[in-house]
PyMOL Python script that loads the backbone (N, CA, C, O; Angstrom):
from pymol import cmd

cmd.read_pdbstr("""\
ATOM      1  N   MET A   1      47.760  64.347  80.755  1.00  0.00           N
ATOM      2  CA  MET A   1      48.864  63.486  81.062  1.00  0.00           C
ATOM      3  C   MET A   1      48.885  63.625  82.494  1.00  0.00           C
ATOM      4  O   MET A   1      49.227  64.753  82.846  1.00  0.00           O
ATOM      5  N   SER A   2      48.645  62.890  83.349  1.00  0.00           N
ATOM      6  CA  SER A   2      48.983  62.003  84.577  1.00  0.00           C
ATOM      7  C   SER A   2      50.116  61.732  84.799  1.00  0.00           C
ATOM      8  O   SER A   2      50.742  62.310  85.688  1.00  0.00           O
ATOM      9  N   GLU A   3      50.707  60.672  83.947  1.00  0.00           N
ATOM     10  CA  GLU A   3      51.252  59.534  84.457  1.00  0.00           C
ATOM     11  C   GLU A   3      52.815  60.108  84.978  1.00  0.00           C
ATOM     12  O   GLU A   3      52.994  61.326  84.996  1.00  0.00           O
ATOM     13  N   ARG A   4      53.535  59.503  85.249  1.00  0.00           N
ATOM     14  CA  ARG A   4      54.927  60.290  85.185  1.00  0.00           C
ATOM     15  C   ARG A   4      55.524  58.661  86.217  1.00  0.00           C
ATOM     16  O   ARG A   4      55.075  57.930  87.100  1.00  0.00           O
ATOM     17  N   LEU A   5      57.434  58.866  84.927  1.00  0.00           N
ATOM     18  CA  LEU A   5      57.899  57.835  85.259  1.00  0.00           C
ATOM     19  C   LEU A   5      59.165  58.164  86.232  1.00  0.00           C
ATOM     20  O   LEU A   5      60.016  59.022  85.996  1.00  0.00           O
ATOM     21  N   TYR A   6      59.119  57.285  87.408  1.00  0.00           N
ATOM     22  CA  TYR A   6      60.479  57.286  87.991  1.00  0.00           C
ATOM     23  C   TYR A   6      61.363  56.400  87.355  1.00  0.00           C
ATOM     24  O   TYR A   6      60.944  55.470  86.664  1.00  0.00           O
ATOM     25  N   ILE A   7      62.833  56.671  87.580  1.00  0.00           N
ATOM     26  CA  ILE A   7      64.024  56.097  87.046  1.00  0.00           C
ATOM     27  C   ILE A   7      64.911  56.333  88.125  1.00  0.00           C
ATOM     28  O   ILE A   7      65.350  57.320  88.715  1.00  0.00           O
ATOM     29  N   VAL A   8      65.051  54.886  88.201  1.00  0.00           N
ATOM     30  CA  VAL A   8      65.978  55.193  89.761  1.00  0.00           C
ATOM     31  C   VAL A   8      67.580  54.958  88.912  1.00  0.00           C
ATOM     32  O   VAL A   8      67.835  54.199  87.977  1.00  0.00           O
ATOM     33  N   LEU A   9      68.463  55.898  89.629  1.00  0.00           N
ATOM     34  CA  LEU A   9      70.021  55.971  88.768  1.00  0.00           C
ATOM     35  C   LEU A   9      71.081  55.823  90.278  1.00  0.00           C
ATOM     36  O   LEU A   9      70.976  55.740  91.502  1.00  0.00           O
ATOM     37  N   ASP A  10      71.932  55.855  89.384  1.00  0.00           N
ATOM     38  CA  ASP A  10      73.438  55.838  90.340  1.00  0.00           C
ATOM     39  C   ASP A  10      74.181  57.013  90.145  1.00  0.00           C
ATOM     40  O   ASP A  10      73.793  57.732  89.224  1.00  0.00           O
ATOM     41  N   ASN A  11      75.113  57.361  90.762  1.00  0.00           N
ATOM     42  CA  ASN A  11      75.324  58.857  90.552  1.00  0.00           C
ATOM     43  C   ASN A  11      76.590  59.439  89.705  1.00  0.00           C
ATOM     44  O   ASN A  11      77.396  60.336  89.954  1.00  0.00           O
ATOM     45  N   PHE A  12      76.404  58.416  88.425  1.00  0.00           N
ATOM     46  CA  PHE A  12      77.108  58.410  87.468  1.00  0.00           C
ATOM     47  C   PHE A  12      77.451  59.974  86.877  1.00  0.00           C
ATOM     48  O   PHE A  12      76.518  60.774  86.808  1.00  0.00           O
ATOM     49  N   SER A  13      78.272  60.219  86.623  1.00  0.00           N
ATOM     50  CA  SER A  13      77.980  62.019  86.399  1.00  0.00           C
ATOM     51  C   SER A  13      77.404  62.479  85.124  1.00  0.00           C
ATOM     52  O   SER A  13      77.022  63.647  85.042  1.00  0.00           O
ATOM     53  N   PRO A  14      77.283  61.525  83.928  1.00  0.00           N
ATOM     54  CA  PRO A  14      76.376  62.115  83.179  1.00  0.00           C
ATOM     55  C   PRO A  14      75.228  62.088  83.242  1.00  0.00           C
ATOM     56  O   PRO A  14      74.549  62.603  82.354  1.00  0.00           O
ATOM     57  N   HIS A  15      74.622  61.413  84.425  1.00  0.00           N
ATOM     58  CA  HIS A  15      73.493  61.516  84.712  1.00  0.00           C
ATOM     59  C   HIS A  15      72.810  62.848  86.043  1.00  0.00           C
ATOM     60  O   HIS A  15      71.928  63.178  86.836  1.00  0.00           O
ATOM     61  N   LEU A  16      73.951  63.103  85.472  1.00  0.00           N
ATOM     62  CA  LEU A  16      74.060  64.626  86.628  1.00  0.00           C
ATOM     63  C   LEU A  16      73.803  65.910  86.156  1.00  0.00           C
ATOM     64  O   LEU A  16      73.597  66.860  86.911  1.00  0.00           O
ATOM     65  N   LYS A  17      73.808  66.019  84.338  1.00  0.00           N
ATOM     66  CA  LYS A  17      73.855  66.646  83.500  1.00  0.00           C
ATOM     67  C   LYS A  17      72.724  67.615  82.996  1.00  0.00           C
ATOM     68  O   LYS A  17      71.689  67.250  82.437  1.00  0.00           O
ATOM     69  N   ARG A  18      73.046  68.756  83.250  1.00  0.00           N
ATOM     70  CA  ARG A  18      71.839  70.354  83.002  1.00  0.00           C
ATOM     71  C   ARG A  18      70.803  69.756  81.811  1.00  0.00           C
ATOM     72  O   ARG A  18      69.600  69.907  82.023  1.00  0.00           O
ATOM     73  N   THR A  19      71.294  68.970  80.355  1.00  0.00           N
ATOM     74  CA  THR A  19      71.025  68.176  79.327  1.00  0.00           C
ATOM     75  C   THR A  19      69.667  67.203  80.074  1.00  0.00           C
ATOM     76  O   THR A  19      68.447  67.338  79.979  1.00  0.00           O
ATOM     77  N   VAL A  20      70.415  66.324  80.738  1.00  0.00           N
ATOM     78  CA  VAL A  20      69.519  65.114  81.036  1.00  0.00           C
ATOM     79  C   VAL A  20      68.579  65.331  82.093  1.00  0.00           C
ATOM     80  O   VAL A  20      67.491  64.760  82.018  1.00  0.00           O
ATOM     81  N   ARG A  21      68.838  66.070  83.064  1.00  0.00           N
ATOM     82  CA  ARG A  21      67.891  66.979  83.746  1.00  0.00           C
ATOM     83  C   ARG A  21      66.653  67.888  83.404  1.00  0.00           C
ATOM     84  O   ARG A  21      65.537  67.739  83.900  1.00  0.00           O
ATOM     85  N   ASP A  22      67.095  69.090  82.258  1.00  0.00           N
ATOM     86  CA  ASP A  22      66.210  69.318  81.274  1.00  0.00           C
ATOM     87  C   ASP A  22      65.161  68.311  80.231  1.00  0.00           C
ATOM     88  O   ASP A  22      64.041  68.761  79.993  1.00  0.00           O
ATOM     89  N   TRP A  23      65.462  67.291  79.778  1.00  0.00           N
ATOM     90  CA  TRP A  23      64.867  65.978  79.168  1.00  0.00           C
ATOM     91  C   TRP A  23      64.030  65.528  80.177  1.00  0.00           C
ATOM     92  O   TRP A  23      62.814  65.577  79.989  1.00  0.00           O
ATOM     93  N   ALA A  24      64.537  65.044  81.349  1.00  0.00           N
ATOM     94  CA  ALA A  24      63.768  64.580  82.124  1.00  0.00           C
ATOM     95  C   ALA A  24      61.984  65.416  82.953  1.00  0.00           C
ATOM     96  O   ALA A  24      60.896  64.878  83.159  1.00  0.00           O
ATOM     97  N   ARG A  25      62.457  66.846  83.204  1.00  0.00           N
ATOM     98  CA  ARG A  25      61.561  67.553  83.612  1.00  0.00           C
ATOM     99  C   ARG A  25      60.921  67.843  81.878  1.00  0.00           C
ATOM    100  O   ARG A  25      59.704  67.953  82.032  1.00  0.00           O
ATOM    101  N   ALA A  26      61.104  67.931  81.029  1.00  0.00           N
ATOM    102  CA  ALA A  26      60.254  68.196  79.981  1.00  0.00           C
ATOM    103  C   ALA A  26      59.038  66.955  79.510  1.00  0.00           C
ATOM    104  O   ALA A  26      57.966  67.264  78.989  1.00  0.00           O
ATOM    105  N   ASN A  27      59.481  65.435  79.829  1.00  0.00           N
ATOM    106  CA  ASN A  27      59.303  64.375  80.005  1.00  0.00           C
ATOM    107  C   ASN A  27      58.350  63.988  81.380  1.00  0.00           C
ATOM    108  O   ASN A  27      58.119  62.781  81.452  1.00  0.00           O
ATOM    109  N   ARG A  28      58.001  64.478  82.030  1.00  0.00           N
ATOM    110  CA  ARG A  28      57.726  64.224  83.053  1.00  0.00           C
ATOM    111  C   ARG A  28      58.298  62.869  83.600  1.00  0.00           C
ATOM    112  O   ARG A  28      57.645  61.833  83.722  1.00  0.00           O
ATOM    113  N   VAL A  29      59.136  62.978  83.796  1.00  0.00           N
ATOM    114  CA  VAL A  29      60.580  61.628  84.165  1.00  0.00           C
ATOM    115  C   VAL A  29      60.797  62.532  85.666  1.00  0.00           C
ATOM    116  O   VAL A  29      60.768  63.741  85.435  1.00  0.00           O
ATOM    117  N   THR A  30      61.009  62.195  87.156  1.00  0.00           N
ATOM    118  CA  THR A  30      61.795  62.056  87.729  1.00  0.00           C
ATOM    119  C   THR A  30      62.218  61.403  87.770  1.00  0.00           C
ATOM    120  O   THR A  30      61.824  60.267  87.504  1.00  0.00           O
ATOM    121  N   LEU A  31      63.987  61.946  88.368  1.00  0.00           N
ATOM    122  CA  LEU A  31      65.378  60.717  88.453  1.00  0.00           C
ATOM    123  C   LEU A  31      65.784  60.785  89.825  1.00  0.00           C
ATOM    124  O   LEU A  31      66.368  61.712  90.387  1.00  0.00           O
ATOM    125  N   VAL A  32      65.367  59.583  90.340  1.00  0.00           N
ATOM    126  CA  VAL A  32      65.914  59.455  91.633  1.00  0.00           C
ATOM    127  C   VAL A  32      67.278  58.961  91.927  1.00  0.00           C
ATOM    128  O   VAL A  32      67.607  58.002  91.228  1.00  0.00           O
ATOM    129  N   PHE A  33      68.290  59.438  92.917  1.00  0.00           N
ATOM    130  CA  PHE A  33      69.382  58.990  92.647  1.00  0.00           C
ATOM    131  C   PHE A  33      69.658  58.397  93.840  1.00  0.00           C
ATOM    132  O   PHE A  33      69.309  59.068  94.811  1.00  0.00           O
ATOM    133  N   THR A  34      70.285  57.130  94.128  1.00  0.00           N
ATOM    134  CA  THR A  34      70.797  56.370  94.982  1.00  0.00           C
ATOM    135  C   THR A  34      71.786  57.276  95.693  1.00  0.00           C
ATOM    136  O   THR A  34      72.635  57.929  95.085  1.00  0.00           O
ATOM    137  N   PRO A  35      71.590  57.286  97.396  1.00  0.00           N
ATOM    138  CA  PRO A  35      72.838  57.926  97.548  1.00  0.00           C
ATOM    139  C   PRO A  35      74.350  57.305  97.603  1.00  0.00           C
ATOM    140  O   PRO A  35      74.540  56.264  98.232  1.00  0.00           O
ATOM    141  N   THR A  36      75.078  57.758  97.143  1.00  0.00           N
ATOM    142  CA  THR A  36      76.404  57.485  97.291  1.00  0.00           C
ATOM    143  C   THR A  36      77.230  56.400  98.129  1.00  0.00           C
ATOM    144  O   THR A  36      77.130  56.396  99.356  1.00  0.00           O
ATOM    145  N   ASN A  37      78.026  55.501  97.478  1.00  0.00           N
ATOM    146  CA  ASN A  37      78.053  54.182  97.995  1.00  0.00           C
ATOM    147  C   ASN A  37      76.884  53.336  98.487  1.00  0.00           C
ATOM    148  O   ASN A  37      77.212  52.704  99.492  1.00  0.00           O
ATOM    149  N   ALA A  38      75.637  53.122  98.108  1.00  0.00           N
ATOM    150  CA  ALA A  38      74.513  52.252  98.272  1.00  0.00           C
ATOM    151  C   ALA A  38      74.243  51.946  97.343  1.00  0.00           C
ATOM    152  O   ALA A  38      73.058  52.243  97.193  1.00  0.00           O
ATOM    153  N   SER A  39      74.730  51.350  96.267  1.00  0.00           N
ATOM    154  CA  SER A  39      74.459  50.992  94.919  1.00  0.00           C
ATOM    155  C   SER A  39      73.070  49.541  95.195  1.00  0.00           C
ATOM    156  O   SER A  39      72.202  49.274  94.364  1.00  0.00           O
ATOM    157  N   TRP A  40      73.223  48.930  96.374  1.00  0.00           N
ATOM    158  CA  TRP A  40      72.706  47.887  96.780  1.00  0.00           C
ATOM    159  C   TRP A  40      71.260  48.239  96.754  1.00  0.00           C
ATOM    160  O   TRP A  40      70.414  47.467  96.302  1.00  0.00           O
ATOM    161  N   LEU A  41      70.902  49.765  97.389  1.00  0.00           N
ATOM    162  CA  LEU A  41      69.731  49.892  97.259  1.00  0.00           C
ATOM    163  C   LEU A  41      68.652  49.884  95.781  1.00  0.00           C
ATOM    164  O   LEU A  41      67.429  49.747  95.739  1.00  0.00           O
ATOM    165  N   ASN A  42      69.457  50.049  94.860  1.00  0.00           N
ATOM    166  CA  ASN A  42      69.027  49.616  93.518  1.00  0.00           C
ATOM    167  C   ASN A  42      68.673  48.193  92.977  1.00  0.00           C
ATOM    168  O   ASN A  42      69.368  47.191  92.807  1.00  0.00           O
ATOM    169  N   ARG A  43      67.396  48.446  92.773  1.00  0.00           N
ATOM    170  CA  ARG A  43      66.981  46.164  92.422  1.00  0.00           C
ATOM    171  C   ARG A  43      67.622  45.770  91.682  1.00  0.00           C
ATOM    172  O   ARG A  43      67.859  44.564  91.750  1.00  0.00           O
ATOM    173  N   ILE A  44      68.259  46.594  90.558  1.00  0.00           N
ATOM    174  CA  ILE A  44      68.626  45.795  89.421  1.00  0.00           C
ATOM    175  C   ILE A  44      70.040  45.381  89.536  1.00  0.00           C
ATOM    176  O   ILE A  44      70.694  44.869  88.628  1.00  0.00           O
ATOM    177  N   GLU A  45      70.526  45.692  90.938  1.00  0.00           N
ATOM    178  CA  GLU A  45      72.051  44.888  91.023  1.00  0.00           C
ATOM    179  C   GLU A  45      72.424  43.607  91.188  1.00  0.00           C
ATOM    180  O   GLU A  45      73.402  42.983  90.777  1.00  0.00           O
ATOM    181  N   CYS A  46      71.346  43.258  91.961  1.00  0.00           N
ATOM    182  CA  CYS A  46      71.100  41.700  92.267  1.00  0.00           C
ATOM    183  C   CYS A  46      71.317  41.073  90.582  1.00  0.00           C
ATOM    184  O   CYS A  46      72.131  40.211  90.250  1.00  0.00           O
ATOM    185  N   HIS A  47      70.622  41.580  89.946  1.00  0.00           N
ATOM    186  CA  HIS A  47      70.812  40.798  88.739  1.00  0.00           C
ATOM    187  C   HIS A  47      72.527  41.158  87.705  1.00  0.00           C
ATOM    188  O   HIS A  47      72.784  40.495  86.700  1.00  0.00           O
ATOM    189  N   PHE A  48      73.496  42.297  88.234  1.00  0.00           N
ATOM    190  CA  PHE A  48      74.572  42.347  87.456  1.00  0.00           C
ATOM    191  C   PHE A  48      75.066  41.628  88.481  1.00  0.00           C
ATOM    192  O   PHE A  48      76.232  42.011  88.387  1.00  0.00           O
ATOM    193  N   GLY A  49      75.072  40.887  89.376  1.00  0.00           N
ATOM    194  CA  GLY A  49      76.208  40.289  90.220  1.00  0.00           C
ATOM    195  C   GLY A  49      75.929  38.515  89.635  1.00  0.00           C
ATOM    196  O   GLY A  49      76.862  37.719  89.746  1.00  0.00           O
ATOM    197  N   ALA A  50      74.893  38.168  89.174  1.00  0.00           N
ATOM    198  CA  ALA A  50      74.595  37.137  88.792  1.00  0.00           C
ATOM    199  C   ALA A  50      74.690  36.695  87.388  1.00  0.00           C
ATOM    200  O   ALA A  50      74.865  35.554  86.961  1.00  0.00           O
ATOM    201  N   MET A  51      74.505  38.082  86.588  1.00  0.00           N
ATOM    202  CA  MET A  51      74.944  37.775  85.668  1.00  0.00           C
ATOM    203  C   MET A  51      77.133  38.230  85.392  1.00  0.00           C
ATOM    204  O   MET A  51      77.775  37.692  84.490  1.00  0.00           O
ATOM    205  N   LYS A  52      77.575  38.937  86.089  1.00  0.00           N
ATOM    206  CA  LYS A  52      78.690  38.601  86.337  1.00  0.00           C
ATOM    207  C   LYS A  52      79.338  37.243  86.547  1.00  0.00           C
ATOM    208  O   LYS A  52      80.360  36.865  85.974  1.00  0.00           O
ATOM    209  N   LYS A  53      78.587  36.508  87.488  1.00  0.00           N
ATOM    210  CA  LYS A  53      79.271  35.214  87.559  1.00  0.00           C
ATOM    211  C   LYS A  53      78.996  34.369  86.859  1.00  0.00           C
ATOM    212  O   LYS A  53      79.976  33.723  86.488  1.00  0.00           O
ATOM    213  N   PHE A  54      77.699  33.925  86.330  1.00  0.00           N
ATOM    214  CA  PHE A  54      77.336  33.302  85.095  1.00  0.00           C
ATOM    215  C   PHE A  54      78.231  33.488  84.252  1.00  0.00           C
ATOM    216  O   PHE A  54      78.976  32.517  84.113  1.00  0.00           O
ATOM    217  N   ALA A  55      78.568  34.821  83.303  1.00  0.00           N
ATOM    218  CA  ALA A  55      78.852  35.413  81.912  1.00  0.00           C
ATOM    219  C   ALA A  55      80.352  35.290  81.799  1.00  0.00           C
ATOM    220  O   ALA A  55      81.016  34.531  81.093  1.00  0.00           O
ATOM    221  N   MET A  56      80.799  36.383  82.819  1.00  0.00           N
ATOM    222  CA  MET A  56      82.097  37.107  83.081  1.00  0.00           C
ATOM    223  C   MET A  56      83.120  36.409  83.632  1.00  0.00           C
ATOM    224  O   MET A  56      84.143  36.190  82.984  1.00  0.00           O
ATOM    225  N   SER A  57      82.994  36.082  84.596  1.00  0.00           N
ATOM    226  CA  SER A  57      83.924  35.146  85.670  1.00  0.00           C
ATOM    227  C   SER A  57      84.256  33.986  85.173  1.00  0.00           C
ATOM    228  O   SER A  57      83.415  33.113  84.960  1.00  0.00           O
ATOM    229  N   ASN A  58      85.865  33.804  84.867  1.00  0.00           N
ATOM    230  CA  ASN A  58      87.064  33.138  84.638  1.00  0.00           C
ATOM    231  C   ASN A  58      86.572  32.954  82.795  1.00  0.00           C
ATOM    232  O   ASN A  58      86.516  31.847  82.259  1.00  0.00           O
ATOM    233  N   SER A  59      86.326  33.990  82.215  1.00  0.00           N
ATOM    234  CA  SER A  59      86.208  34.244  80.836  1.00  0.00           C
ATOM    235  C   SER A  59      87.411  35.014  80.412  1.00  0.00           C
ATOM    236  O   SER A  59      87.807  36.017  81.005  1.00  0.00           O
ATOM    237  N   ASP A  60      87.892  34.571  79.511  1.00  0.00           N
ATOM    238  CA  ASP A  60      88.672  35.301  78.566  1.00  0.00           C
ATOM    239  C   ASP A  60      88.383  35.587  76.905  1.00  0.00           C
ATOM    240  O   ASP A  60      89.101  35.208  75.979  1.00  0.00           O
ATOM    241  N   TYR A  61      87.178  36.332  76.815  1.00  0.00           N
ATOM    242  CA  TYR A  61      86.871  36.517  75.413  1.00  0.00           C
ATOM    243  C   TYR A  61      87.776  37.150  75.058  1.00  0.00           C
ATOM    244  O   TYR A  61      88.505  37.853  75.757  1.00  0.00           O
ATOM    245  N   SER A  62      87.840  36.911  73.580  1.00  0.00           N
ATOM    246  CA  SER A  62      88.914  37.299  72.626  1.00  0.00           C
ATOM    247  C   SER A  62      88.755  39.169  72.002  1.00  0.00           C
ATOM    248  O   SER A  62      89.641  39.816  71.443  1.00  0.00           O
ATOM    249  N   SER A  63      87.173  39.684  72.388  1.00  0.00           N
ATOM    250  CA  SER A  63      86.380  40.458  71.619  1.00  0.00           C
ATOM    251  C   SER A  63      85.264  41.106  72.184  1.00  0.00           C
ATOM    252  O   SER A  63      84.495  40.459  72.896  1.00  0.00           O
ATOM    253  N   HIS A  64      85.085  42.250  71.969  1.00  0.00           N
ATOM    254  CA  HIS A  64      83.873  42.871  72.509  1.00  0.00           C
ATOM    255  C   HIS A  64      82.584  42.233  71.890  1.00  0.00           C
ATOM    256  O   HIS A  64      81.463  42.176  72.397  1.00  0.00           O
ATOM    257  N   GLU A  65      83.082  41.682  70.454  1.00  0.00           N
ATOM    258  CA  GLU A  65      81.372  40.851  70.191  1.00  0.00           C
ATOM    259  C   GLU A  65      81.330  39.411  70.815  1.00  0.00           C
ATOM    260  O   GLU A  65      80.221  38.898  70.965  1.00  0.00           O
ATOM    261  N   GLU A  66      82.323  38.802  71.147  1.00  0.00           N
ATOM    262  CA  GLU A  66      82.359  37.611  72.155  1.00  0.00           C
ATOM    263  C   GLU A  66      81.505  37.988  73.192  1.00  0.00           C
ATOM    264  O   GLU A  66      80.346  37.654  72.950  1.00  0.00           O
ATOM    265  N   LEU A  67      81.707  38.775  74.658  1.00  0.00           N
ATOM    266  CA  LEU A  67      81.644  39.017  75.431  1.00  0.00           C
ATOM    267  C   LEU A  67      80.156  39.826  75.289  1.00  0.00           C
ATOM    268  O   LEU A  67      79.449  40.053  76.270  1.00  0.00           O
ATOM    269  N   ALA A  68      79.884  40.129  74.229  1.00  0.00           N
ATOM    270  CA  ALA A  68      78.426  40.962  73.737  1.00  0.00           C
ATOM    271  C   ALA A  68      78.038  39.436  73.605  1.00  0.00           C
ATOM    272  O   ALA A  68      77.776  38.983  74.719  1.00  0.00           O
ATOM    273  N   ALA A  69      77.929  38.574  72.677  1.00  0.00           N
ATOM    274  CA  ALA A  69      77.194  37.118  72.273  1.00  0.00           C
ATOM    275  C   ALA A  69      77.190  36.191  74.017  1.00  0.00           C
ATOM    276  O   ALA A  69      76.240  35.497  74.382  1.00  0.00           O
ATOM    277  N   ALA A  70      78.083  36.351  74.605  1.00  0.00           N
ATOM    278  CA  ALA A  70      78.018  35.687  75.904  1.00  0.00           C
ATOM    279  C   ALA A  70      77.067  36.419  77.080  1.00  0.00           C
ATOM    280  O   ALA A  70      76.444  35.696  77.857  1.00  0.00           O
ATOM    281  N   LEU A  71      76.991  37.666  77.166  1.00  0.00           N
ATOM    282  CA  LEU A  71      75.547  37.976  77.958  1.00  0.00           C
ATOM    283  C   LEU A  71      74.892  37.984  77.575  1.00  0.00           C
ATOM    284  O   LEU A  71      73.950  38.136  78.353  1.00  0.00           O
ATOM    285  N   GLN A  72      74.413  37.847  75.933  1.00  0.00           N
ATOM    286  CA  GLN A  72      73.300  37.663  75.248  1.00  0.00           C
ATOM    287  C   GLN A  72      72.603  36.829  75.288  1.00  0.00           C
ATOM    288  O   GLN A  72      71.381  36.944  75.198  1.00  0.00           O
ATOM    289  N   THR A  73      73.351  35.568  75.464  1.00  0.00           N
ATOM    290  CA  THR A  73      73.059  34.044  75.716  1.00  0.00           C
ATOM    291  C   THR A  73      72.588  34.086  77.344  1.00  0.00           C
ATOM    292  O   THR A  73      71.452  33.748  77.674  1.00  0.00           O
ATOM    293  N   TYR A  74      73.418  34.459  78.142  1.00  0.00           N
ATOM    294  CA  TYR A  74      73.173  34.520  79.487  1.00  0.00           C
ATOM    295  C   TYR A  74      71.473  35.326  79.910  1.00  0.00           C
ATOM    296  O   TYR A  74      70.742  35.031  80.856  1.00  0.00           O
ATOM    297  N   ILE A  75      71.339  35.943  79.285  1.00  0.00           N
ATOM    298  CA  ILE A  75      70.107  37.048  79.320  1.00  0.00           C
ATOM    299  C   ILE A  75      69.069  36.062  78.814  1.00  0.00           C
ATOM    300  O   ILE A  75      68.236  35.490  79.517  1.00  0.00           O
ATOM    301  N   ARG A  76      69.167  35.985  77.999  1.00  0.00           N
ATOM    302  CA  ARG A  76      68.092  34.837  77.244  1.00  0.00           C
ATOM    303  C   ARG A  76      67.474  33.448  78.393  1.00  0.00           C
ATOM    304  O   ARG A  76      66.339  33.120  78.735  1.00  0.00           O
ATOM    305  N   TRP A  77      68.839  32.911  78.721  1.00  0.00           N
ATOM    306  CA  TRP A  77      68.515  31.858  79.499  1.00  0.00           C
ATOM    307  C   TRP A  77      68.412  32.082  80.740  1.00  0.00           C
ATOM    308  O   TRP A  77      67.975  31.265  81.551  1.00  0.00           O
ATOM    309  N   ARG A  78      68.761  33.082  80.968  1.00  0.00           N
ATOM    310  CA  ARG A  78      67.878  34.159  82.676  1.00  0.00           C
ATOM    311  C   ARG A  78      66.602  33.769  82.592  1.00  0.00           C
ATOM    312  O   ARG A  78      65.994  32.921  83.245  1.00  0.00           O
ATOM    313  N   ASN A  79      66.035  34.918  81.172  1.00  0.00           N
ATOM    314  CA  ASN A  79      64.644  35.073  80.885  1.00  0.00           C
ATOM    315  C   ASN A  79      63.997  33.299  81.161  1.00  0.00           C
ATOM    316  O   ASN A  79      62.983  33.110  81.833  1.00  0.00           O
ATOM    317  N   ALA A  80      64.782  32.156  80.523  1.00  0.00           N
ATOM    318  CA  ALA A  80      63.664  31.377  80.527  1.00  0.00           C
ATOM    319  C   ALA A  80      63.986  30.644  81.563  1.00  0.00           C
ATOM    320  O   ALA A  80      63.258  29.652  81.547  1.00  0.00           O
ATOM    321  N   ASN A  81      64.854  30.617  82.644  1.00  0.00           N
ATOM    322  CA  ASN A  81      65.254  29.673  83.676  1.00  0.00           C
ATOM    323  C   ASN A  81      64.996  30.453  85.088  1.00  0.00           C
ATOM    324  O   ASN A  81      65.530  29.965  86.084  1.00  0.00           O
ATOM    325  N   ALA A  82      64.164  31.705  85.243  1.00  0.00           N
ATOM    326  CA  ALA A  82      63.991  32.637  86.465  1.00  0.00           C
ATOM    327  C   ALA A  82      64.047  31.972  87.781  1.00  0.00           C
ATOM    328  O   ALA A  82      64.668  32.345  88.776  1.00  0.00           O
ATOM    329  N   ALA A  83      63.160  30.729  87.605  1.00  0.00           N
ATOM    330  CA  ALA A  83      63.331  30.022  88.931  1.00  0.00           C
ATOM    331  C   ALA A  83      64.227  28.873  88.935  1.00  0.00           C
ATOM    332  O   ALA A  83      63.991  28.018  89.789  1.00  0.00           O
ATOM    333  N   ASP A  84      64.880  28.749  88.409  1.00  0.00           N
ATOM    334  CA  ASP A  84      66.369  28.245  88.777  1.00  0.00           C
ATOM    335  C   ASP A  84      66.473  28.332  90.209  1.00  0.00           C
ATOM    336  O   ASP A  84      66.086  29.229  90.958  1.00  0.00           O
ATOM    337  N   ALA A  85      67.267  26.868  90.553  1.00  0.00           N
ATOM    338  CA  ALA A  85      67.874  27.208  91.954  1.00  0.00           C
ATOM    339  C   ALA A  85      69.217  28.152  92.034  1.00  0.00           C
ATOM    340  O   ALA A  85      69.252  29.204  92.674  1.00  0.00           O
ATOM    341  N   LYS A  86      70.045  27.745  91.470  1.00  0.00           N
ATOM    342  CA  LYS A  86      71.178  28.053  91.614  1.00  0.00           C
ATOM    343  C   LYS A  86      71.331  30.015  91.190  1.00  0.00           C
ATOM    344  O   LYS A  86      71.865  31.039  91.616  1.00  0.00           O
ATOM    345  N   LEU A  87      70.590  29.607  90.271  1.00  0.00           N
ATOM    346  CA  LEU A  87      69.952  31.595  89.895  1.00  0.00           C
ATOM    347  C   LEU A  87      69.832  32.457  90.832  1.00  0.00           C
ATOM    348  O   LEU A  87      70.389  33.541  91.006  1.00  0.00           O
ATOM    349  N   VAL A  88      68.797  31.702  91.630  1.00  0.00           N
ATOM    350  CA  VAL A  88      67.852  32.197  92.461  1.00  0.00           C
ATOM    351  C   VAL A  88      69.199  32.498  93.473  1.00  0.00           C
ATOM    352  O   VAL A  88      69.746  33.597  93.565  1.00  0.00           O
ATOM    353  N   ARG A  89      69.649  31.121  94.297  1.00  0.00           N
ATOM    354  CA  ARG A  89      70.568  31.505  95.103  1.00  0.00           C
ATOM    355  C   ARG A  89      71.756  32.357  94.594  1.00  0.00           C
ATOM    356  O   ARG A  89      72.665  32.130  95.394  1.00  0.00           O
ATOM    357  N   VAL A  90      72.162  33.162  93.724  1.00  0.00           N
ATOM    358  CA  VAL A  90      72.973  34.024  93.588  1.00  0.00           C
ATOM    359  C   VAL A  90      72.548  35.635  93.739  1.00  0.00           C
ATOM    360  O   VAL A  90      73.071  36.561  94.358  1.00  0.00           O
ATOM    361  N   GLN A  91      71.165  35.531  92.752  1.00  0.00           N
ATOM    362  CA  GLN A  91      70.921  36.760  93.088  1.00  0.00           C
ATOM    363  C   GLN A  91      70.768  36.799  94.686  1.00  0.00           C
ATOM    364  O   GLN A  91      71.239  37.808  95.210  1.00  0.00           O
ATOM    365  N   LYS A  92      70.119  35.753  95.628  1.00  0.00           N
ATOM    366  CA  LYS A  92      69.802  36.625  97.081  1.00  0.00           C
ATOM    367  C   LYS A  92      71.252  36.781  97.457  1.00  0.00           C
ATOM    368  O   LYS A  92      71.412  37.281  98.570  1.00  0.00           O
ATOM    369  N   ARG A  93      72.408  36.453  96.756  1.00  0.00           N
ATOM    370  CA  ARG A  93      73.712  36.732  97.459  1.00  0.00           C
ATOM    371  C   ARG A  93      73.861  38.225  97.746  1.00  0.00           C
ATOM    372  O   ARG A  93      74.340  38.823  98.709  1.00  0.00           O
ATOM    373  N   TYR A  94      73.305  38.632  96.622  1.00  0.00           N
ATOM    374  CA  TYR A  94      73.430  39.926  95.698  1.00  0.00           C
ATOM    375  C   TYR A  94      72.582  41.027  96.289  1.00  0.00           C
ATOM    376  O   TYR A  94      72.959  42.161  96.587  1.00  0.00           O
ATOM    377  N   ASP A  95      71.279  40.467  96.419  1.00  0.00           N
ATOM    378  CA  ASP A  95      70.425  41.553  97.103  1.00  0.00           C
ATOM    379  C   ASP A  95      70.330  41.647  98.735  1.00  0.00           C
ATOM    380  O   ASP A  95      70.090  40.778  99.572  1.00  0.00           O
ATOM    381  N   PHE A  96      70.604  43.006  98.853  1.00  0.00           N
ATOM    382  CA  PHE A  96      70.853  43.346  99.869  1.00  0.00           C
ATOM    383  C   PHE A  96      69.494  43.956 100.904  1.00  0.00           C
ATOM    384  O   PHE A  96      69.496  44.326 102.078  1.00  0.00           O
ATOM    385  N   SER A  97      68.342  43.860  99.840  1.00  0.00           N
ATOM    386  CA  SER A  97      67.208  44.840 100.500  1.00  0.00           C
ATOM    387  C   SER A  97      66.387  43.995 101.717  1.00  0.00           C
ATOM    388  O   SER A  97      65.486  44.545 102.350  1.00  0.00           O
TER     389      SER A  97
END
""", "prot")
cmd.dss("prot")
cmd.show_as("cartoon", "prot")
cmd.util.cbc("prot")
cmd.orient("prot")
């Protein structure tokens, strides 16, 4: 098998543990860490900004279950409306590449 999987990670301490590094080595996975204070290099970050704006801003969820349901609703909407002008505008605001 010649394929290798590359995973981009921030510097969250559990990502740095020996068990994670050993697993990655054993499974032909290369862990690629973003520089400290450079989360904008991670291409997923622009999606988190939009998710926060649309599903979490000005909210007062009474439970984790309510928050989870709101996030799932947003993700379903986002996947169905990927070209929505407002969504694209918000994503571009958080995309610094």
